[in-house]
C-alpha positions in Angstrom: 7.1 8.6 -11.5 4.3 10.9 -12.7 4.3 14.6 -11.9 1.9 15.4 -9.2 0.5 18.4 -11.1 -0.6 16.0 -13.8 -3.2 14.3 -11.6 -3.9 16.8 -8.8 -7.4 17.6 -10.0 -8.5 14.0 -10.5 -10.8 12.3 -7.8 -8.8 10.9 -4.9 -9.3 7.3 -5.8 -8.0 7.8 -9.3 -4.9 9.5 -7.9 -4.4 6.4 -5.8 -4.7 4.3 -9.0 -1.9 6.3 -10.5 0.2 5.7 -7.5 -0.5 2.0 -7.7 0.6 1.9 -11.3 4.0 3.5 -10.5 4.8 2.3 -6.9 7.6 -0.3 -6.9 7.0 -3.6 -5.0 8.6 -3.9 -1.6 9.6 -7.4 -2.6 12.1 -8.9 -5.1 11.3 -12.5 -6.1 10.4 -14.4 -9.2 6.8 -14.6 -8.0 6.5 -10.8 -7.9 3.9 -9.5 -10.4 5.5 -7.0 -12.8 2.6 -4.6 -12.9 4.6 -1.9 -14.8 5.3 -4.4 -17.7 1.6 -5.3 -17.8 0.3 -1.7 -18.1 -1.1 -0.8 -21.5 0.6 2.2 -23.2 -2.5 4.3 -22.8 -3.1 3.4 -19.1 -3.1 7.1 -18.1 -5.9 7.8 -20.6 -7.9 4.8 -19.3 -7.6 6.1 -15.7 -8.6 9.6 -16.7 -11.7 8.2 -18.4 -12.8 6.7 -15.2 -13.5 10.2 -13.9 -16.6 10.0 -16.1 -17.8 6.7 -14.7 -19.9 7.5 -11.6 -20.5 3.9 -10.8 -16.8 3.1 -10.6 -16.1 6.2 -8.5 -19.0 5.5 -6.1 -17.7 2.0 -5.5 -14.2 3.2 -4.8 -15.4 6.0 -2.6 -17.5 3.5 -0.5 -14.4 1.2 -0.2 -12.3 4.2 1.0 -14.4 4.2 4.2 -13.2 0.6 4.9 -9.9 -0.6 6.3 -6.9 0.4 4.1 -6.3 -3.2 3.0 -9.9 -3.7 1.8 -9.8 -0.4 0.0 -6.5 -1.4 -1.7 -8.1 -4.6 -2.9 -10.9 -2.6 -4.5 -8.3 -0.4 -6.2 -6.5 -3.4 -7.5 -9.7 -5.0 -8.8 -10.5 -1.7 -10.6 -7.1 -1.4 -12.0 -6.9 -5.0 -13.3 -10.4 -4.9 -14.9 -11.1 -1.4 -16.0 -7.5 -0.3 -16.9 -5.7 -3.5 -17.9 -8.8 -5.3 -19.2 -8.3 -8.6 -17.3 -11.3 -10.8 -16.5 -11.9 -11.1 -12.7 -12.8 -14.8 -12.1 -12.9 -14.7 -8.3 -12.0 -12.5 -5.4 -11.3 -13.6 -1.8 -12.1 -17.3 -2.5 -12.1 -19.2 0.8 -10.2 -22.5 0.9 -11.6 -25.0 3.4 -10.9 -28.6 4.2 -12.9 -30.7 6.6 -14.6 -27.6 8.1 -11.3 -25.8 8.7 -10.3 -22.6 6.8 -6.9 -23.0 5.3 -6.7 -19.6 3.7 -8.1 -17.7 0.7 -7.1 -16.7 -2.8 -7.1 -12.9 -3.1 -7.7 -12.8 -6.9 -8.2 -15.2 -9.7 -7.8 -13.4 -13.1 -7.5 -14.2 -16.7 -4.8 -12.4 -18.7 -6.5 -11.3 -22.0 -3.2 -11.3 -23.9 -2.0 -14.8 -23.0 -5.4 -16.3 -22.1 -3.7 -17.7 -18.9 -5.4 -17.7 -15.5 -3.4 -16.1 -12.7 -3.7 -16.2 -9.0 -2.6 -12.9 -7.3 -1.9 -12.3 -3.7 -1.7 -8.6 -2.8 -1.0 -6.3 0.1 0.0 -2.7 0.8 2.4 -2.2 3.7 4.2 0.4 5.7 7.2 -0.6 8.0 9.6 1.3 10.2 13.1 0.2 11.0 13.4 -0.1 14.7 16.9 -1.5 14.9 20.0 -2.7 13.0 18.7 -6.3 12.5 16.8 -7.2 9.4 14.0 -8.5 11.6 13.4 -5.1 13.3 11.1 -3.7 10.6 7.8 -3.1 12.3 4.4 -1.8 11.3 3.4 1.5 13.0 1.3 -0.5 15.6 4.2 -3.0 16.2 2.0 -6.0 15.5 3.3 -6.6 12.0 6.9 -7.4 10.9 8.3 -7.1 7.4 10.3 -10.3 7.5 7.3 -12.3 8.7 5.0 -10.8 6.1 7.3 -11.6 3.2 7.8 -15.2 4.6 4.1 -15.8 4.8 3.4 -14.3 1.3 6.0 -16.5 -0.3 5.8 -19.5 1.9 2.1 -19.9 2.3 -0.2 -17.4 0.5 1.3 -17.6 -3.0 1.3 -21.4 -2.9 -2.4 -21.7 -1.7 -3.7 -22.2 -5.3 -1.5 -25.3 -5.6 -3.2 -27.0 -2.6 -5.6 -29.9 -3.3 -8.2 -28.2 -1.3 -7.9 -25.1 -3.5 -8.2 -27.1 -6.7 -11.3 -28.9 -5.3 -12.9 -25.5 -4.4 -12.1 -24.1 -7.9 -13.5 -27.2 -9.6 -16.7 -27.0 -7.5 -17.1 -23.4 -8.6 -16.5 -24.2 -12.2 -13.2 -22.2 -12.3 -9.9 -23.2 -13.8 -7.9 -25.3 -11.5 -4.5 -24.4 -12.9 -3.2 -20.9 -12.3 0.2 -19.1 -12.2 0.6 -17.4 -8.8 2.1 -14.0 -8.2 2.4 -11.5 -5.3 2.3 -7.7 -5.3 3.2 -5.7 -2.2 3.8 -1.9 -2.7 4.2 0.4 0.2 6.8 2.5 2.0 9.8 1.7 4.3 10.6 4.4 6.9 14.2 4.9 8.2 15.3 6.6 11.4 16.0 10.2 10.5 19.5 10.6 9.3 19.9 6.9 8.4 19.3 5.7 4.9 21.0 2.3 4.8 19.9 -0.5 7.1 19.8 -4.3 6.6 16.7 -5.5 4.8 15.1 -8.9 5.2 15.5 -11.5 2.5 13.4 -10.9 -0.7 12.9 -7.2 0.1 13.8 -4.9 -2.7 16.3 -2.0 -2.3 14.2 -0.2 -4.9 11.4 1.0 -2.7 9.5 4.1 -1.6 10.9 5.5 1.6 10.5 8.1 4.3 11.8 8.9 7.8 10.6 8.3 11.3 11.3 10.3 14.4 10.4 10.1 18.1 8.3 12.8 19.6 11.3 14.2 21.5 12.8 15.0 18.1 10.0 17.2 17.0 12.2 20.3 16.9 14.0 18.8 13.9 10.7 18.9 11.9 9.1 21.7 9.9 5.6 21.1 11.3 4.4 24.5 10.1 4.3 23.1 6.6 3.3 19.6 7.4 0.0 17.8 7.5 -1.1 14.5 9.1 -2.2 11.9 6.6 -5.1 9.8 7.4 -5.9 6.5 5.7 -6.5 5.9 2.8 -4.3 8.9 1.9 -1.3 7.0 3.0 -1.4 5.9 -0.6 0.4 8.2 -3.0 1.8 11.7 -2.7 -0.4 14.2 -1.0 -1.3 17.7 -2.3 -3.6 20.5 -1.3 -4.5 24.0 -2.4 -4.7 25.6 1.1 -1.8 26.5 3.3 -0.8 23.8 5.8 -2.2 24.4 9.3 0.9 24.5 11.4 -0.9 24.9 14.7 -2.9 21.8 14.0 0.2 19.8 13.2 1.8 20.9 16.5 -1.3 19.9 18.4 -1.2 16.5 16.7 2.4 16.1 17.6 1.7 16.9 21.2 -0.9 14.1 21.4 1.8 11.7 20.1 4.3 12.9 22.7 1.6 12.3 25.4 1.5 8.6 24.4 -0.8 8.6 21.4 -0.3 6.2 18.5 2.2 6.8 15.7 1.0 9.1 13.0 2.1 9.6 9.4 2.8 13.2 8.2 3.6 14.7 4.8 5.9 17.7 4.6 4.8 20.1 1.9 6.3 22.6 -0.5 4.4 25.2 -2.5 4.5 25.2 -6.3 5.5 28.7 -7.4 3.3 28.7 -10.5 0.1 27.0 -9.4 0.3 27.8 -5.7 -0.6 24.1 -4.9 1.2 22.5 -2.0 2.8 19.2 -2.8 4.3 16.5 -0.7 8.1 16.7 -0.6 8.8 14.0 2.0 6.8 11.9 4.5 7.6 10.8 8.0 6.2 9.0 10.9 6.2 10.6 14.3 6.1 8.0 17.1 6.1 8.1 20.9 9.5 8.0 22.6 8.8 4.5 23.8 7.9 3.1 20.4 7.8 0.2 19.5 7.3 -1.1 23.0 4.4 1.2 24.0 2.4 0.2 20.9 3.1 -3.4 21.6 1.8 -3.2 25.2 -1.4 -1.5 23.9 -2.0 -4.0 21.2 
């Protein structure tokens, strides 16, 4: 991974691009897009140059106000076109048949090196292990499950471009009807504090970014005085800041979770002795004691 102090002064969206370039996929499968292998040798320089492209930065900053998934799509489009130099042929192409929506194609891209057209399905996800079974990996709001997401990506979404309705739609738009399909899903998996080895669903990689999760009643085990709550879209990539963490604010935020508030993501920080900048050393979710059931009832 890159060193945090190499990018700490870049605009936030470009720091997120760096993270995307280095974050391993949560999935292991022949359909997974090997982004690391596709990166040009000078990709860091290409990202740095985007700091002088106000139109690109403005577009990403506007997207950062949207849902995290939509922002991630804009980051991916920027990475593939401005950094890798791929041609974007289509984005969020709806597939319909007899008035019924079957799905959509996230990205249709042309690889400049091979000339081949590729269909990419992407997502960024965060899951917490709520039990010893490989089906017990839930999203923070308990409405999303890791095993179901991987099944849908591999069993439905990545195969969408092969459907007759998709080929008809592409032909109607004058786009290539034959495309190699890939998936990309970076993110983090969070383990109960003190546990680092739990069963993973099929097709989930053991090489993944990770953190801890704790219940509100375990708050005494945390160093909240040097922790900060992370808000989307800053769930992407390691956090850093120049000011001292506000411990009183972190404790107040933890109290709201203990009172039944939704789970929140925090970063624990450590200070660099040379620069004085505070860098993320670990991240953790703090959840209500009743999680995941409370979140499911509120959904």
